[in-house]
N, C-alpha and C positions, 0 to 999 in steps of 0.2 A: 872453427876457422873456415872462412869462405873459400871454396875450391876455385873460384874465379881468380883469386889473387895468389894462388899457389904457384911456385916456380915449377917447371917441368920435372925437375929431379925430385922435389918434394911430392908432387902429384904422383909420380911413378912409385915412390916409396910408400905413400899412403895407399895407393891402389893395390900394391903387392901385399902389404900388411893386411888389408881388408880381405883380399882373396884367400890368403893363407888362413885367416881366422874363420872365414865363412865356409871354405871347402875342406879344410883340414889337409890340403895337399902341400907337398914340400915346395919350397921356393923354386928349386930347379925345375920341377915339373911344370909349375905355372909359367916360368920364363920360357921353357921349351914350347909350351902351347902357344904363348904369345908370339914367339918368333915364327912358328908354323902358320898361325893365322895371319900375321902381318905379311909374310912372304906370299901366301896364297892370295891375299887381297891385292898386293902389288902386281903379281903375275896376271890376275884377272883384269886389272885396270890396263895393263900393258897390252894384253890380247884385245881388249875393247878398242884401244886407241889404234892399234895396228889394223884392225878390221875397218874402223871408221876411215882411216887414211888410205884404205885400199891396198895395204901391203901384205895382207894374208887373205886366203880364200875363205868364203863363207863356211865351208865344211870344217876348216881348221878352227874357226871361231866357235862354231856350233859345238864341236867336240869338247871345248873347254867351258863355254858359257851356258850352254843349254838353249833350247828352243825359246823359252819364255823371255830370257834376257836379250837374246838376239832380236826377237820381235820388237821388244821395247826400243832397242837401239835403232832398228830399221825405221820404226815409227818416228822417233825423234829426228833422225837424219832427214827423212822425207819432209817432216813438218818444217824443219829449218830451211831446207831447199825451197819449199813452197813459199815460205815467208819472204825469202830473199827474192824470188821471182816476182812475187806480188809487189814488193817494195820497188823493184826496178821498173815495173810496168806502170807504177803510179805517176 
């Protein structure tokens, strides 16, 4: 079956079955890990957006995201600002 045409529910069921078979872990353990990973991702994305929007201090973002990720965001933010400035000056 082509995974591109699976419905979300079928895809989740398929992925859960696959993970159970491959890891030997209980379904509840896998679901708990998935919930934790998903919440962590959403938390980090929210921290990124708050920092980009200037709603939290750099130190707060740094504590969650780490130096490397914050430098990536700073670079992207500066590049975007520079592109906008260049476009407005043209």
